[in-house]
ZAROFI-712341 format. One line per 8 residues: number of its first residue (from 1); their letters; for each residue x, y, z of N, C-alpha, C, O. Coordinates in steps of 0.05 Angstrom, whole numbers, plus 5000, padded with zeros to 4 digits. Example, Ala and Ser with C-alpha at 12.3 -4.5 7.8 and 13.67 -1.06 7.14 Angstrom:
ZAROFI-712341
1	as	5264/4886/5156/5246/4910/5156/5264/4934/5156/5285/4934/5169 ~ 5257/4955/5142/5273/4979/5143/5258/5001/5157/5268/5023/5161
This chain:
ZAROFI-712341
1	mtairefr	3851/8500/9152/3845/8506/9124/3876/8508/9112/3894/8518/9126 ~ 3880/8499/9088/3906/8502/9076/3914/8531/9071/3899/8550/9065 ~ 3941/8533/9075/3951/8562/9070/3947/8570/9041/3943/8554/9023 ~ 3948/8597/9037/3945/8605/9009/3963/8628/9005/3972/8641/9024 ~ 3971/8633/8978/3991/8654/8973/3978/8683/8970/3958/8686/8956 ~ 3988/8704/8984/3980/8729/8980/4002/8746/8974/4023/8741/8985 ~ 4002/8767/8958/4022/8784/8952/4017/8811/8967/4000/8827/8961 ~ 4036/8813/8987/4034/8835/9008/4059/8853/9008/4080/8846/8998
9	ihrfggpe	4054/8877/9020/4075/8893/9025/4077/8896/9054/4057/8900/9067 ~ 4104/8894/9065/4110/8898/9092/4122/8925/9097/4124/8934/9120 ~ 4128/8939/9076/4135/8967/9078/4129/8979/9050/4124/8966/9029 ~ 4129/9006/9053/4125/9023/9026/4147/9027/9010/4170/9031/9020 ~ 4142/9026/8984/4162/9032/8968/4156/9022/8938/4133/9022/8930 ~ 4178/9014/8921/4174/9006/8893/4164/8980/8890/4155/8969/8910 ~ 4165/8968/8864/4153/8943/8861/4171/8919/8878/4161/8897/8884 ~ 4193/8927/8885/4211/8906/8900/4199/8899/8928/4205/8878/8939
17	vlqadeve	4180/8918/8939/4171/8911/8965/4146/8893/8965/4136/8886/8986 ~ 4136/8885/8941/4117/8865/8938/4126/8837/8937/4140/8829/8919 ~ 4116/8819/8960/4127/8793/8964/4104/8774/8968/4083/8780/8979 ~ 4112/8750/8957/4090/8727/8961/4094/8716/8993/4116/8711/9001 ~ 4071/8715/9007/4073/8705/9033/4053/8681/9033/4033/8683/9019 ~ 4057/8660/9048/4040/8639/9054/4025/8644/9079/4037/8644/9100 ~ 3998/8649/9079/3983/8656/9100/3958/8639/9103/3948/8627/9083 ~ 3946/8638/9127/3921/8626/9130/3900/8645/9120/3900/8669/9125
25	pslpdasq	3882/8632/9103/3858/8649/9091/3840/8662/9111/3834/8650/9132 ~ 3831/8684/9107/3813/8695/9125/3785/8682/9120/3779/8674/9098 ~ 3769/8680/9144/3742/8668/9139/3720/8689/9138/3723/8709/9151 ~ 3699/8684/9124/3682/8707/9121/3665/8712/9146/3656/8694/9160 ~ 3661/8740/9152/3642/8745/9175/3613/8742/9164/3608/8736/9140 ~ 3594/8746/9181/3568/8738/9175/3557/8749/9148/3543/8733/9135 ~ 3562/8774/9137/3553/8783/9113/3574/8782/9094/3570/8797/9074 ~ 3595/8767/9095/3614/8765/9076/3616/8738/9060/3603/8718/9066
33	vlvavkaa	3634/8740/9039/3636/8717/9022/3665/8711/9016/3680/8730/9010 ~ 3673/8687/9018/3699/8678/9009/3700/8671/8981/3687/8652/8972 ~ 3716/8684/8965/3722/8679/8938/3745/8667/8930/3766/8677/8938 ~ 3745/8646/8913/3769/8634/8902/3777/8654/8877/3762/8654/8858 ~ 3797/8667/8878/3802/8687/8859/3814/8675/8833/3833/8660/8832 ~ 3800/8682/8811/3811/8675/8784/3825/8698/8770/3842/8693/8753 ~ 3818/8722/8775/3832/8745/8765/3830/8768/8782/3808/8771/8794 ~ 3850/8786/8785/3846/8812/8798/3857/8832/8779/3872/8826/8761
41	svnpvdfk	3850/8857/8783/3858/8881/8769/3883/8895/8782/3890/8891/8805 ~ 3894/8911/8763/3917/8932/8773/3903/8959/8766/3895/8966/8743 ~ 3902/8973/8790/3890/9002/8786/3911/9021/8798/3929/9013/8813 ~ 3908/9046/8791/3927/9065/8802/3927/9067/8831/3948/9074/8843 ~ 3904/9061/8845/3906/9060/8875/3927/9040/8886/3939/9043/8907 ~ 3930/9018/8870/3950/9001/8882/3979/9012/8882/3994/9006/8900 ~ 3986/9027/8862/4015/9038/8861/4014/9060/8884/4034/9063/8899 ~ 3993/9074/8889/3991/9095/8912/3993/9081/8938/4008/9090/8955
49	irngkypa	3978/9061/8943/3981/9045/8967/4009/9034/8970/4021/9038/8991 ~ 4019/9022/8950/4046/9010/8952/4070/9032/8958/4089/9025/8971 ~ 4067/9054/8948/4083/9076/8951/4081/9092/8978/4097/9109/8985 ~ 4060/9084/8992/4054/9098/9017/4040/9126/9013/4041/9143/9030 ~ 4027/9131/8989/4016/9157/8983/3986/9156/8982/3973/9172/8969 ~ 3974/9136/8997/3945/9136/8996/3937/9140/9023/3944/9123/9040 ~ 3924/9160/9031/3918/9168/9064/3906/9147/9077/3912/9144/9101 ~ 3886/9129/9065/3873/9110/9080/3888/9087/9089/3878/9071/9105
57	vkedrlpy	3913/9084/9077/3929/9061/9084/3957/9070/9095/3977/9077/9081 ~ 3957/9069/9122/3982/9077/9136/3999/9054/9145/3993/9031/9138 ~ 4020/9058/9159/4039/9036/9165/4027/9017/9184/4036/8994/9186 ~ 4004/9027/9201/3992/9011/9221/3974/8989/9207/3963/8972/9221 ~ 3972/8990/9180/3955/8971/9163/3975/8949/9154/3965/8928/9145 ~ 4001/8953/9155/4020/8933/9143/4023/8908/9162/4021/8910/9186 ~ 4028/8885/9151/4030/8878/9122/4000/8882/9108/3979/8880/9120 ~ 4002/8888/9083/3977/8895/9068/3978/8881/9041/3998/8881/9026
65	tlgrdvsg	3955/8868/9037/3953/8855/9010/3939/8873/8989/3916/8882/8993 ~ 3953/8878/8968/3942/8895/8948/3918/8883/8932/3910/8860/8936 ~ 3907/8898/8916/3885/8890/8897/3858/8894/8907/3850/8882/8927 ~ 3843/8912/8894/3819/8924/8901/3794/8908/8888/3772/8910/8899 ~ 3797/8894/8866/3774/8880/8856/3783/8854/8842/3806/8851/8832 ~ 3762/8835/8843/3767/8807/8834/3745/8796/8820/3723/8808/8819 ~ 3750/8772/8806/3730/8756/8793/3738/8730/8801/3761/8724/8800 ~ 3718/8711/8810/3722/8687/8816/3700/8670/8825/3678/8677/8817
73	vvekcgaq	3703/8648/8841/3680/8632/8848/3675/8630/8879/3694/8627/8894 ~ 3651/8633/8888/3642/8633/8915/3652/8604/8928/3645/8582/8919 ~ 3669/8608/8949/3677/8582/8962/3663/8579/8990/3659/8557/8999 ~ 3657/8601/9002/3643/8597/9030/3627/8623/9034/3635/8644/9024 ~ 3603/8620/9048/3587/8645/9053/3584/8648/9082/3585/8628/9097 ~ 3581/8672/9092/3575/8678/9120/3549/8671/9126/3534/8666/9107 ~ 3540/8670/9153/3511/8662/9158/3490/8679/9148/3467/8670/9144 ~ 3496/8706/9144/3476/8723/9132/3481/8730/9104/3467/8747/9092
81	atafkvgd	3500/8719/9093/3506/8725/9061/3492/8704/9046/3502/8684/9038 ~ 3465/8714/9043/3444/8694/9028/3442/8701/9001/3427/8687/8987 ~ 3454/8723/8991/3451/8729/8962/3465/8714/8943/3462/8717/8919 ~ 3484/8697/8954/3502/8681/8937/3504/8649/8951/3500/8645/8974 ~ 3511/8631/8933/3517/8604/8944/3543/8595/8935/3554/8607/8916 ~ 3553/8576/8946/3578/8564/8937/3577/8553/8908/3558/8540/8900 ~ 3598/8561/8893/3599/8554/8867/3592/8578/8848/3599/8577/8825 ~ 3576/8598/8858/3567/8622/8842/3594/8634/8828/3615/8633/8842
89	evfgmvgi	3595/8644/8804/3614/8658/8792/3608/8688/8796/3588/8698/8786 ~ 3625/8702/8811/3619/8730/8819/3643/8748/8814/3666/8739/8810 ~ 3637/8776/8815/3659/8794/8813/3651/8818/8829/3627/8825/8832 ~ 3672/8830/8841/3663/8856/8856/3689/8868/8865/3712/8862/8857 ~ 3684/8890/8885/3704/8906/8895/3710/8900/8922/3692/8898/8939 ~ 3736/8895/8929/3748/8888/8954/3747/8914/8971/3750/8936/8960 ~ 3743/8912/8997/3744/8934/9014/3770/8948/9015/3788/8940/9001 ~ 3773/8970/9032/3796/8985/9031/3818/8969/9046/3841/8975/9044
97	ngggyaek	3810/8948/9060/3831/8929/9071/3845/8912/9051/3864/8897/9058 ~ 3837/8913/9025/3850/8901/9005/3849/8870/9006/3835/8858/9023 ~ 3864/8856/8987/3864/8828/8988/3860/8815/8962/3858/8791/8960 ~ 3858/8832/8940/3856/8818/8914/3877/8803/8902/3873/8785/8885 ~ 3902/8810/8911/3925/8798/8898/3932/8770/8915/3953/8768/8927 ~ 3913/8750/8913/3914/8728/8929/3897/8705/8920/3877/8709/8907 ~ 3903/8681/8926/3889/8661/8916/3859/8659/8925/3842/8647/8912 ~ 3854/8672/8950/3828/8673/8960/3824/8700/8972/3844/8711/8982
105	avldqkgl	3801/8713/8970/3794/8737/8982/3765/8739/8996/3747/8723/8989 ~ 3763/8755/9014/3738/8760/9029/3726/8785/9021/3739/8806/9023 ~ 3701/8784/9011/3686/8810/9004/3658/8812/9015/3645/8792/9019 ~ 3650/8835/9020/3622/8838/9032/3606/8832/9008/3612/8837/8985 ~ 3582/8818/9016/3564/8806/8994/3553/8833/8979/3548/8833/8955 ~ 3549/8855/8994/3537/8878/8981/3554/8890/8960/3543/8905/8943 ~ 3580/8884/8959/3595/8891/8939/3601/8873/8914/3617/8879/8896 ~ 3586/8851/8914/3586/8833/8894/3565/8829/8873/3542/8835/8880
113	arkpaald	3569/8820/8851/3547/8813/8831/3555/8790/8817/3578/8782/8818 ~ 3535/8778/8804/3541/8752/8789/3558/8760/8765/3554/8782/8755 ~ 3574/8747/8757/3592/8750/8733/3576/8745/8708/3564/8724/8707 ~ 3575/8761/8689/3562/8755/8662/3575/8729/8652/3599/8726/8653 ~ 3559/8712/8642/3566/8686/8631/3584/8689/8609/3603/8673/8607 ~ 3581/8708/8590/3594/8712/8569/3622/8729/8572/3634/8735/8552 ~ 3629/8735/8595/3651/8749/8603/3672/8734/8618/3666/8722/8639 ~ 3696/8734/8608/3719/8715/8620/3725/8730/8648/3716/8753/8652
121	dvhaaaip	3739/8718/8666/3747/8728/8691/3767/8751/8690/3767/8768/8708 ~ 3784/8753/8669/3801/8775/8667/3787/8801/8659/3795/8823/8667 ~ 3768/8799/8643/3753/8823/8634/3733/8832/8656/3728/8856/8660 ~ 3722/8810/8669/3707/8819/8693/3719/8832/8716/3707/8849/8729 ~ 3743/8824/8722/3760/8836/8742/3768/8863/8737/3776/8877/8755 ~ 3766/8872/8710/3775/8899/8704/3752/8918/8708/3756/8942/8705 ~ 3727/8909/8715/3705/8927/8718/3700/8939/8745/3694/8963/8745 ~ 3701/8925/8767/3689/8936/8790/3695/8962/8800/3678/8978/8805
129	lagqtawq	3723/8967/8805/3729/8991/8815/3730/9016/8795/3720/9038/8801 ~ 3741/9011/8770/3740/9032/8750/3711/9037/8742/3701/9059/8740 ~ 3698/9014/8738/3668/9017/8727/3650/9031/8747/3634/9049/8741 ~ 3654/9022/8772/3635/9038/8792/3644/9066/8797/3628/9083/8804 ~ 3669/9071/8793/3677/9098/8797/3665/9116/8776/3655/9137/8782 ~ 3664/9107/8750/3651/9119/8728/3621/9122/8732/3609/9143/8727 ~ 3610/9101/8740/3582/9099/8742/3571/9119/8764/3552/9134/8759 ~ 3584/9118/8787/3576/9134/8810/3582/9164/8803/3567/9182/8812
137	glfrhgql	3604/9169/8789/3608/9196/8783/3589/9208/8764/3582/9231/8766 ~ 3582/9192/8745/3561/9202/8722/3532/9204/8735/3519/9224/8732 ~ 3524/9184/8748/3495/9181/8754/3488/9184/8783/3466/9194/8788 ~ 3503/9177/8800/3497/9181/8828/3502/9208/8838/3485/9221/8851 ~ 3528/9218/8829/3537/9246/8837/3530/9268/8814/3524/9291/8820 ~ 3532/9261/8790/3529/9279/8770/3500/9280/8759/3491/9300/8747 ~ 3487/9258/8765/3457/9258/8761/3452/9263/8729/3434/9277/8721 ~ 3470/9250/8714/3469/9253/8683/3442/9240/8674/3434/9221/8687
145	kagqsvli	3429/9250/8654/3407/9240/8643/3406/9239/8612/3419/9255/8598 ~ 3392/9222/8602/3389/9223/8570/3385/9251/8560/3373/9268/8572 ~ 3396/9254/8537/3392/9282/8525/3412/9304/8535/3414/9325/8522 ~ 3426/9299/8557/3443/9318/8568/3471/9314/8554/3475/9294/8540 ~ 3490/9335/8559/3516/9334/8549/3535/9330/8571/3531/9340/8593 ~ 3558/9316/8567/3579/9313/8586/3605/9314/8573/3610/9302/8552 ~ 3623/9330/8586/3651/9329/8576/3667/9309/8594/3668/9314/8618 ~ 3680/9289/8584/3697/9271/8602/3723/9277/8599/3731/9272/8576
153	hggsggvg	3740/9287/8618/3768/9289/8615/3783/9264/8619/3781/9252/8641 ~ 3798/9256/8600/3811/9231/8603/3795/9206/8596/3795/9186/8611 ~ 3783/9209/8572/3767/9188/8568/3775/9160/8556/3758/9143/8552 ~ 3803/9158/8552/3816/9133/8545/3828/9118/8568/3840/9097/8563 ~ 3824/9127/8595/3836/9114/8615/3818/9092/8627/3797/9086/8616 ~ 3826/9079/8651/3809/9059/8660/3779/9069/8669/3759/9057/8660 ~ 3777/9087/8684/3753/9102/8689/3741/9115/8667/3717/9113/8663 ~ 3758/9131/8652/3747/9146/8632/3733/9127/8607/3711/9133/8597
161	hfavqfak	3746/9108/8600/3735/9089/8580/3708/9079/8586/3692/9076/8568 ~ 3703/9073/8611/3676/9064/8621/3657/9087/8621/3634/9084/8613 ~ 3665/9109/8629/3650/9134/8632/3637/9140/8603/3613/9146/8600 ~ 3654/9139/8583/3644/9148/8557/3625/9127/8549/3603/9136/8541 ~ 3628/9101/8550/3609/9083/8543/3580/9081/8560/3558/9075/8549 ~ 3583/9087/8586/3561/9087/8603/3545/9111/8594/3520/9108/8590 ~ 3556/9136/8591/3541/9158/8586/3529/9155/8558/3506/9163/8554 ~ 3542/9144/8538/3529/9141/8513/3505/9120/8513/3484/9123/8501
169	akgarvlt	3512/9100/8529/3492/9079/8534/3464/9089/8547/3442/9079/8543 ~ 3468/9110/8562/3443/9123/8573/3434/9144/8560/3417/9158/8571 ~ 3442/9152/8536/3429/9171/8519/3442/9198/8520/3431/9216/8508 ~ 3465/9203/8533/3476/9227/8537/3492/9235/8510/3498/9216/8495 ~ 3498/9262/8503/3516/9269/8486/3544/9270/8499/3548/9282/8520 ~ 3564/9256/8485/3587/9253/8501/3612/9267/8487/3616/9263/8463 ~ 3625/9281/8500/3650/9295/8490/3673/9285/8507/3669/9280/8531 ~ 3695/9282/8497/3719/9271/8514/3744/9281/8505/3747/9285/8481
177	tvstdnvn	3763/9284/8520/3791/9295/8514/3809/9272/8518/3808/9259/8539 ~ 3826/9265/8498/3844/9244/8499/3872/9252/8485/3871/9272/8470 ~ 3893/9239/8487/3918/9244/8473/3917/9236/8445/3899/9220/8440 ~ 3933/9243/8426/3933/9239/8399/3932/9207/8393/3919/9198/8375 ~ 3947/9192/8409/3950/9163/8405/3921/9150/8413/3917/9127/8407 ~ 3905/9164/8427/3880/9150/8435/3855/9159/8423/3834/9150/8431 ~ 3857/9177/8401/3833/9187/8388/3816/9166/8375/3791/9166/8379 ~ 3829/9149/8360/3814/9127/8348/3801/9109/8368/3779/9099/8363
185	farslgad	3815/9103/8391/3802/9087/8411/3778/9100/8423/3757/9088/8427 ~ 3781/9128/8428/3756/9141/8441/3732/9140/8420/3709/9135/8426 ~ 3739/9145/8395/3718/9142/8375/3703/9114/8375/3678/9111/8371 ~ 3719/9094/8378/3709/9067/8378/3693/9059/8403/3681/9038/8405 ~ 3695/9078/8425/3680/9072/8447/3652/9088/8444/3635/9084/8462 ~ 3647/9103/8425/3622/9117/8417/3620/9145/8424/3598/9156/8423 ~ 3642/9159/8431/3641/9187/8437/3631/9203/8414/3639/9199/8392 ~ 3613/9222/8419/3605/9239/8398/3624/9260/8387/3624/9267/8364
193	vvidyktq	3641/9271/8405/3664/9288/8400/3687/9282/8415/3690/9282/8440 ~ 3705/9276/8398/3735/9267/8410/3753/9291/8405/3755/9301/8383 ~ 3765/9298/8426/3783/9324/8426/3811/9316/8433/3816/9308/8455 ~ 3829/9319/8413/3859/9314/8419/3869/9338/8434/3874/9359/8422 ~ 3872/9335/8459/3882/9356/8475/3910/9365/8469/3917/9387/8478 ~ 3925/9350/8455/3953/9358/8449/3954/9376/8425/3974/9391/8421 ~ 3932/9376/8408/3930/9391/8386/3909/9410/8383/3909/9427/8365 ~ 3888/9408/8401/3864/9424/8402/3857/9435/8427/3865/9423/8446
201	rfedhasd	3844/9458/8431/3836/9468/8455/3807/9458/8458/3791/9461/8440 ~ 3800/9445/8481/3774/9435/8483/3752/9454/8485/3728/9448/8482 ~ 3761/9480/8492/3742/9504/8495/3731/9508/8466/3708/9517/8463 ~ 3746/9500/8447/3734/9509/8419/3716/9487/8410/3704/9489/8389 ~ 3712/9465/8426/3693/9444/8415/3672/9437/8435/3657/9419/8431 ~ 3671/9452/8458/3650/9446/8479/3640/9471/8490/3654/9491/8494 ~ 3613/9470/8496/3600/9493/8510/3571/9487/8519/3557/9469/8509 ~ 3562/9501/8538/3535/9494/8548/3532/9467/8558/3512/9454/8552
209	ldmvfdli	3549/9457/8572/3552/9429/8584/3534/9424/8606/3530/9443/8622 ~ 3522/9403/8610/3505/9395/8635/3528/9386/8656/3526/9392/8680 ~ 3549/9373/8646/3565/9360/8668/3594/9361/8653/3596/9358/8629 ~ 3614/9365/8672/3642/9359/8667/3649/9337/8684/3646/9341/8708 ~ 3660/9314/8675/3671/9295/8691/3700/9296/8691/3712/9287/8672 ~ 3714/9307/8711/3741/9314/8715/3759/9293/8727/3759/9288/8752 ~ 3775/9279/8706/3792/9257/8715/3820/9268/8712/3839/9252/8714 ~ 3824/9294/8708/3850/9304/8704/3859/9325/8724/3883/9324/8731
217	dgetrers	3844/9343/8732/3849/9363/8753/3866/9386/8739/3869/9388/8715 ~ 3878/9403/8758/3896/9423/8750/3883/9444/8728/3859/9449/8728 ~ 3900/9453/8710/3893/9474/8691/3868/9465/8675/3851/9481/8669 ~ 3866/9437/8669/3844/9427/8654/3817/9434/8668/3798/9443/8655 ~ 3817/9431/8695/3794/9436/8708/3789/9466/8709/3766/9474/8709 ~ 3809/9482/8711/3806/9511/8713/3793/9522/8684/3778/9541/8683 ~ 3801/9509/8664/3789/9516/8635/3764/9509/8629/3752/9517/8610 ~ 3752/9490/8650/3727/9479/8644/3703/9493/8655/3681/9489/8646
225	wpllkrgg	3708/9509/8676/3687/9519/8689/3668/9535/8672/3644/9532/8675 ~ 3677/9552/8654/3659/9567/8639/3645/9553/8617/3628/9565/8604 ~ 3650/9530/8613/3639/9511/8594/3611/9499/8601/3595/9491/8584 ~ 3607/9501/8629/3581/9491/8642/3559/9509/8640/3562/9532/8646 ~ 3535/9499/8633/3512/9518/8636/3503/9524/8664/3510/9508/8681 ~ 3490/9543/8671/3482/9547/8700/3463/9527/8706/3444/9520/8692 ~ 3470/9516/8729/3455/9492/8740/3470/9465/8735/3463/9443/8742 ~ 3493/9470/8721/3508/9444/8713/3525/9436/8737/3525/9447/8759
233	vlvstltd	3540/9415/8731/3557/9401/8752/3583/9392/8743/3585/9380/8722 ~ 3604/9398/8760/3629/9389/8756/3637/9366/8779/3636/9371/8803 ~ 3643/9345/8770/3647/9320/8789/3676/9310/8784/3684/9305/8762 ~ 3690/9307/8805/3718/9296/8802/3723/9275/8824/3712/9274/8845 ~ 3744/9259/8815/3752/9236/8833/3778/9246/8848/3791/9232/8863 ~ 3788/9273/8841/3816/9280/8850/3811/9300/8874/3798/9293/8894 ~ 3822/9324/8869/3821/9343/8893/3794/9355/8894/3779/9354/8874 ~ 3786/9368/8918/3764/9382/8922/3759/9405/8900/3776/9422/8899
241	psqdkakq	3739/9407/8885/3735/9429/8867/3728/9454/8889/3719/9451/8912 ~ 3737/9478/8875/3733/9503/8890/3701/9510/8890/3688/9513/8869 ~ 3689/9513/8916/3663/9520/8917/3659/9550/8910/3637/9558/8901 ~ 3678/9564/8916/3675/9593/8905/3673/9595/8875/3658/9611/8864 ~ 3691/9578/8860/3687/9581/8832/3658/9567/8823/3646/9575/8803 ~ 3648/9547/8838/3624/9535/8829/3602/9556/8833/3584/9559/8815 ~ 3603/9571/8856/3584/9595/8858/3584/9615/8839/3564/9625/8830 ~ 3609/9620/8832/3614/9642/8813/3599/9635/8788/3586/9652/8776
249	hgvralry	3602/9609/8779/3591/9600/8754/3562/9591/8756/3550/9584/8736 ~ 3552/9589/8779/3525/9583/8781/3521/9551/8779/3499/9542/8771 ~ 3540/9534/8786/3540/9508/8784/3545/9490/8809/3555/9499/8830 ~ 3540/9465/8807/3548/9448/8832/3576/9435/8826/3583/9429/8803 ~ 3591/9431/8846/3618/9420/8843/3624/9401/8868/3618/9408/8891 ~ 3635/9376/8862/3642/9358/8885/3662/9339/8876/3666/9334/8852 ~ 3676/9328/8897/3692/9304/8897/3680/9283/8910/3664/9288/8928 ~ 3686/9255/8901/3675/9231/8916/3694/9213/8912/3712/9215/8896
257	tveadgae	3690/9191/8929/3704/9165/8929/3687/9144/8922/3664/9145/8932 ~ 3693/9125/8907/3677/9103/8901/3667/9084/8925/3680/9082/8946 ~ 3649/9074/8922/3636/9055/8941/3628/9028/8928/3617/9027/8906 ~ 3633/9009/8941/3625/8982/8929/3596/8979/8930/3584/8982/8952 ~ 3581/8973/8908/3553/8970/8907/3544/8949/8887/3542/8954/8863 ~ 3539/8925/8898/3531/8902/8879/3508/8908/8860/3507/8899/8837 ~ 3488/8923/8870/3466/8930/8853/3474/8945/8829/3466/8938/8806 ~ 3490/8968/8833/3502/8981/8808/3518/8961/8790/3516/8960/8766
265	laeiaelv	3535/8945/8804/3550/8927/8790/3535/8909/8771/3543/8903/8748 ~ 3513/8901/8782/3496/8885/8766/3484/8899/8742/3482/8887/8721 ~ 3475/8926/8745/3466/8939/8724/3488/8942/8700/3482/8940/8677 ~ 3514/8947/8710/3537/8948/8692/3537/8922/8675/3541/8921/8651 ~ 3532/8900/8691/3537/8873/8681/3516/8870/8657/3522/8858/8636 ~ 3491/8881/8661/3469/8878/8640/3480/8893/8616/3479/8881/8594 ~ 3491/8918/8616/3500/8931/8594/3524/8915/8581/3525/8914/8557 ~ 3540/8904/8595/3562/8888/8583/3548/8862/8567/3555/8855/8544
273	tagkvkph	3530/8852/8579/3517/8828/8567/3501/8836/8541/3499/8822/8521 ~ 3490/8860/8544/3476/8872/8520/3493/8881/8497/3483/8889/8475 ~ 3520/8881/8503/3540/8889/8483/3542/8922/8480/3553/8933/8460 ~ 3531/8934/8500/3532/8964/8500/3558/8975/8513/3566/8998/8509 ~ 3570/8959/8528/3595/8965/8543/3615/8941/8541/3608/8917/8544 ~ 3641/8950/8535/3659/8929/8536/3685/8940/8550/3697/8960/8543 ~ 3694/8923/8572/3717/8929/8586/3741/8924/8568/3742/8904/8553 ~ 3762/8942/8571/3786/8938/8553/3808/8933/8572/3812/8948/8592
281	vaktfsle	3823/8913/8568/3847/8901/8582/3872/8907/8567/3876/8894/8547 ~ 3890/8925/8575/3916/8929/8564/3937/8904/8563/3948/8896/8543 ~ 3939/8896/8589/3959/8873/8593/3949/8856/8614/3933/8864/8631 ~ 3959/8829/8614/3954/8810/8635/3980/8800/8647/4001/8799/8633 ~ 3979/8794/8672/4002/8783/8685/3994/8760/8701/3971/8759/8711 ~ 4011/8741/8705/4008/8719/8723/4008/8727/8750/4019/8749/8754 ~ 3998/8716/8770/4003/8724/8799/4032/8726/8806/4041/8746/8818 ~ 4047/8707/8799/4075/8706/8804/4090/8733/8796/4109/8742/8810
289	raprr	4082/8744/8774/4095/8766/8761/4084/8792/8773/4091/8813/8763 ~ 4067/8791/8794/4057/8815/8808/4075/8837/8815/4070/8861/8812 ~ 4098/8826/8826/4119/8848/8836/4131/8862/8809/4146/8881/8813 ~ 4128/8854/8786/4141/8867/8764/4120/8886/8750/4126/8902/8732 ~ 4095/8883/8759/4072/8899/8745/4079/8929/8743/4063/8944/8733
């Protein structure tokens, strides 16, 4: 098989450690799919891995190909990967072994979904990791339901902007904190209450909440506990919330890590196709410019 380019790190550090390598492409195992990559996203986890600050990726995993989610075309299927066929346009989240910053990547079929026909590869690649992080936080762990209220801290970021749209699409009352520059953007996403944390105290605008989706941590989290109603939940992607604080306020609290789930991704794709959710992309780069991102 012809060699492909992968952008890998051989040591941890700044952007300069990312380099193009010519490698033999991996072949899919029984339940995996080889995808010809058309677009891959840039997520905060990529910076953490590159800098050596992501616990799951140590030196023993080097060299390491960055990139956690992709959009592309199925090129080869493993013997048990019967959900897709060669030529299918798909998008999904790459496992912790990475591999998105490459001309071809191997993904487990359970982490893939068919790409919406109306969505280009760039916007499709922006969805899997950030979108599923938002989805699982709200619905799998937060168990958010229609008619409930949720405060999303950091509603203009990658995960946050999906969370605002998902919660609204499912019938929740959505409050979110953003910086001054992002107030109009958050409103355009459909948030019911947009709080400029630089000029407003969110405690003055939120109370009796069913859920706090904490994407900020620190003082913001500490100030959020009293805003939850008894039986509510605080969900975070960051540090473990204090169980003592949760007990004190009569709520649940948890931290989670996103998991690849093609079925959930397909649900997200339906919302995108219906026009209820739109992924926003700030910038795009060619693969050759990956080291400068």
